[in-house]
Steps between C-alpha positions, in 0.01 A plus 500: 500500500243292673307681789579414856254279705535697814195719438289173464607394843405831661165509343444145629569602859320832513184436311319232715285762693381670184433162329304384797303824506410444145426139548142590578449608131503241216833515327514505117615192316876524440596523129779255414733664254865445418661806646857593523690480820486879555118486545519247778470757788176648347346158462585414848331831610176419302489126624167424670488424872476127416857508367635655823595161669750412223743784501795263534429344153508852338826576673641156407451563130812694400508707179641334196885514498522595864647308794238362737449716814536374850179404670384765749445414866149362580271745681167429653203651308356798691162449652199676327359790703156445634227793541460652846214420732206731507519837670367520848248712693354715229247748621363858450705779668277787367255591233302794374272567205780478238783283643563188715818441696606141570783360697632144528791300645781322317455135404613236751706318235719683248688331224876488485522779252317737727179697449466723193181677609118493519209543250179647618192384305135607517175400341147597542293293741312224303767468226834332466653762279817551703726801396823614646487862621882548534719526189816430692549245765415636851802453730338611829204327677271796469320641195235770427262409221396826357245645257227262588132569432280584805246232566693213328533176683839342431688188581873548568781253517878503512747280329884456577745445217853370485715308251285201545179681392177607672412399849143398586285812528358608832179705483305705755223288658224721358457741225545865595258780433684814373374744759646724766512332844220646711620692815224606732442886465575730781437875544778669700326811617760755620481590865405871446195375303373273778359804690281774357686690223414861515564742210402865424260605242666575169811284571637238268463136644739232384483179710704192417395165635739208442380140455626158398379197328572271207391513222429875480197549719193680368463829700165681557396802713169594642379814701246442769417164336437665160727503177732804481409808299782505240440858430622606850708199602771334297663151576819380340615140592830332425630140592586619851290791603184706428489877507178698598531850342266806549621805326298756702341368821135589585285440801306261299802287457494407867394143590634146542695361211546124471773337285458137401763282339403163354696202352281223383267402797711688753456867584621748774335835596612815689316813566613854567291803618552829316385830659512820316477801721471877451434818700190503710208737474448765768293434827125464441414778743658749749311685775578749765303363789601733780709808587611616859764725619796465271387164357288353229381129475490332156344175371531340158420170322728263287511560126277315253796398301805381695717444182465110532712500818450585870494866624819556704400856628363845458640852464304789657565864400365837628472840340427835662229691298709817515791359308363178327834326535483131591715346778529133591403436861498112492645239262508115485208521748309163545184592684175651354475787738740762646534812703686794348644718768693834541256692272518883531197673670313726261588306191277276290647178350423262214613136508566235229609135505702278276507118486825309483597137396828333395498685163476845674250777586178538311509765227189666624392607847159508683408847622293542814178692441513648855750755626656534845453844649737551806315764699624721792267455794527565872575224746291460815605253752220340680621284789325154520238435764579216736232326703590496868557154633382375830803344672354440845579162645489336836839389648634177370831322589673390179798339698427338836725457802701185524597322820865559600755372752798698633763484777520710811698816434473489110264765349231371268237669268144405411367606147162516329329721226155650494284699235189709540360852419505724671834410655425281797645550863733216607521382857734243635407276798667227715277249662184728414676793677575803299870590465543867589808710493745248640868540402536124475276503196532696179190524269525611128235508228591636147302449186296226664808310629470452871783392721553448880863471614566353853831602626704246705199286618508335832347189639161673560469660145364184342125481427229572242551825304229644289473790241158666460415753215177718517343767283151637455397196290611224729784328678719200461760313718777242470699318776811287540684317784848611616719246700801629684755225573772505766862496363682154521755470792835347417566180696771507764804293432 
């Protein structure tokens, strides 16, 4: 039986896209041969793109002995896909010494069949030998170009692909040097190292100092401005920190250590002060400077070796020669002299002193060459002699009399004060007349305070009152005026 023409119709409808894609390549010349009807579908498949516009003729030629097929409905020929526009905004996201990361944006115009992916191409600067670095099409808009050679200068471009072919390439504006992005170095000295770091002799020291910077900074250490002695101090550095290690600390390891991190022309420095301390030596000297009663006075001088840190105190001990046992009489004592009390009469004492710092008490002590003998002696009291003082003085009023006013019938008092040696004799007068034993007046003189009380004065008791003081060395007198007023009379209504 003759084959059906239906497959030929399907092939004619589905193949335009493939034929258009192959249209860019030159098609081979068709070979004209007499073929049976069964071979018609295969020949239609192999027909070049130029024969595509005449599918109706192929369909119109029925096989021999077959009824002619009905003509198919006319369909418009599909429009050929066009390549997309170039990708947008290509730039470097990150780079280091072996890789470069690029990102870009999707093309503004994408063909009807959509976007198949991207091809990333590179070539060395100064050449046009572009090579794709991705085997499969890249779907996302980010790609990491790996396994690059440090120091190469490369040009990079991105091409979008779809059914219509390759888009115009978009390249970075400049060639990229494969090198890690420089980040200024920074030493991040821990807070506890910003002050003096104190360690004991013989300790292990392990100090870690973080830092940052890209590419990996070059780290160097110095001590007091000189290179480190690698026999005593070890340094191990990573990408993020540097470790200063001393297996057994010694006094000679004390000093100012400076760390420097450098990236290209940028550098940062930080210093730390290391202080290695140990027990101090004993005081340089100790003396017994005096003994009296039950007491002994001691003096000493600071040690020659303070253990590389300040002296915090001294410890004083005593020993009775009879027993030789040592007892502490003072500890954590800050001064350079002291008095030891409560010693026993008849005994002889030795003294020794230790120095002390933050590491502890010195291993050795300084022994006083002198001894303190507490002797039993008699006690004679000799009273002090005082020189007799001449206290003789002529009378002198220290407080004078003041003028006063009073009312008839109201008692009043006149006051003054006088001094003198020997005690002066005091006399009161009224209008230059001595006041004798009159019951109207009361005279008192105590401790130099002299007073005259006038009891219920009348109209005639006003006048000038005087007080006179006299002794063997002279006399003095003060006066005042007393006014006696009449009482006011109430007006008659």
